[in-house]
C-alpha positions as CSV (number, residue, x, y, z in Angstrom):
1,Q,-216.7,153.0,214.3
2,V,-214.3,152.8,211.7
3,Q,-214.6,154.7,208.5
4,L,-212.9,153.1,205.3
5,V,-211.9,155.4,202.1
6,E,-211.0,153.6,198.9
7,S,-209.1,155.5,196.4
8,G,-206.9,154.8,193.4
9,G,-209.8,153.6,190.9
10,G,-210.0,154.9,187.2
11,L,-209.7,153.7,183.7
12,V,-207.0,151.5,182.3
13,Q,-206.4,149.7,179.3
14,A,-206.6,145.8,179.3
15,G,-203.2,144.5,180.4
16,G,-202.6,147.7,182.8
17,S,-202.3,147.8,186.4
18,L,-203.7,149.7,189.0
19,R,-203.2,150.1,193.2
20,L,-206.2,150.5,195.1
21,S,-206.0,151.8,198.8
22,C,-208.1,151.9,201.5
23,A,-207.5,154.2,204.6
24,A,-208.9,153.4,208.0
25,S,-209.8,156.2,210.5
26,D,-209.0,154.2,213.5
27,Q,-206.1,153.1,215.2
28,S,-207.9,149.5,215.6
29,F,-207.3,149.0,211.9
30,S,-204.4,146.7,213.3
31,S,-207.2,144.2,214.8
32,Y,-209.4,143.7,211.7
33,A,-209.0,141.3,209.0
34,M,-209.5,143.3,205.6
35,G,-210.9,142.4,202.3
36,W,-211.9,143.6,198.8
37,F,-214.7,143.0,196.9
38,R,-216.4,144.1,193.8
39,Q,-219.4,144.4,192.5
40,A,-219.9,144.8,188.6
41,S,-223.0,146.5,187.2
42,G,-225.9,144.1,187.2
43,K,-224.0,141.5,189.1
44,E,-223.8,140.5,193.1
45,R,-221.2,141.8,195.1
46,E,-218.4,139.3,195.3
47,F,-215.2,138.6,197.2
48,V,-212.0,139.5,195.6
49,A,-209.0,139.2,198.3
50,G,-208.6,139.1,201.8
51,I,-205.5,139.8,204.2
52,S,-205.6,138.7,207.9
53,W,-205.3,141.0,210.8
54,S,-201.7,139.9,211.1
55,G,-200.8,140.4,207.7
56,D,-199.6,136.9,207.5
57,Y,-202.3,135.4,205.4
58,T,-203.8,136.2,202.1
59,Y,-206.3,134.6,200.1
60,Y,-207.7,135.5,196.7
61,A,-210.7,134.6,194.5
62,D,-209.7,132.1,191.9
63,S,-210.5,134.8,189.2
64,V,-207.8,137.1,190.4
65,K,-205.2,134.7,191.8
66,G,-201.7,135.4,190.5
67,R,-202.8,139.0,189.1
68,F,-203.9,140.9,192.6
69,T,-201.8,141.4,195.7
70,A,-203.5,142.5,199.0
71,S,-201.0,144.2,201.5
72,R,-201.5,146.3,204.5
73,D,-199.5,149.1,206.1
74,Y,-199.8,149.5,209.8
75,A,-198.5,152.7,210.3
76,K,-200.7,154.2,207.8
77,N,-203.6,152.4,208.7
78,T,-204.0,151.4,205.1
79,V,-204.7,148.4,202.9
80,Y,-203.9,147.9,199.3
81,L,-205.1,145.8,196.5
82,Q,-202.4,145.7,193.8
83,M,-203.8,144.8,190.4
84,Y,-202.0,143.5,187.4
85,S,-202.8,142.2,184.0
86,L,-206.2,143.9,184.2
87,N,-209.1,142.9,181.7
88,P,-212.6,144.1,180.8
89,E,-213.8,141.6,183.4
90,D,-212.5,143.2,186.2
91,T,-214.6,146.2,185.5
92,A,-216.6,147.0,188.8
93,V,-216.9,149.1,191.8
94,Y,-214.3,147.9,194.4
95,Y,-215.0,147.9,198.1
96,C,-212.9,147.4,201.2
97,R,-214.2,145.8,204.3
98,A,-213.1,145.7,207.7
99,D,-214.3,142.9,209.9
100,R,-213.6,142.0,213.5
101,T,-215.1,139.5,216.2
102,V,-214.1,140.0,219.7
103,Y,-214.8,138.2,223.0
104,P,-215.2,140.8,225.9
105,C,-215.0,137.5,228.1
106,I,-214.5,133.7,228.1
107,E,-218.5,133.4,228.6
108,C,-219.4,136.3,226.8
109,Q,-221.2,136.5,223.5
110,P,-219.1,137.5,220.6
111,I,-219.3,141.4,219.2
112,R,-218.7,141.4,215.5
113,N,-217.7,144.6,214.0
114,D,-218.3,144.7,210.1
115,Y,-217.5,147.9,208.2
116,W,-217.5,148.9,204.4
117,G,-216.1,151.7,202.3
118,Q,-218.1,153.6,199.7
119,G,-216.1,152.3,196.6
120,T,-214.1,152.9,193.9
121,Q,-214.8,152.4,190.2
122,V,-212.0,150.4,188.0
123,T,-213.0,150.5,184.4
124,V,-210.7,148.4,182.1
125,S,-211.2,149.2,178.4
126,S,-210.4,146.5,175.7
């Protein structure tokens, strides 16, 4: 089982930046697609950014495109979310997610592994 620990959240003024980190406990981290989600108070959890297992592909919610960047460091088993030009609407608890589907054999049923971190609070003041 992969354990994910987020860090880097905090209080920042509008227009500022933060970098979130998500450290994975297992070397299998390199085989997982990773994602960042957030949940504001009273709202549904929403997708923010994702990065493929290879690191070749990244994708973002429209609301953060051009401001947030996801990256990963395989040596450190860590994925990052660099956030620029923060605004109060970015205030939320940010969660890291690891997702992988494997096929043990050609005719086998797929096995999906899906893990979440505990979240880190980001608060942007106006």
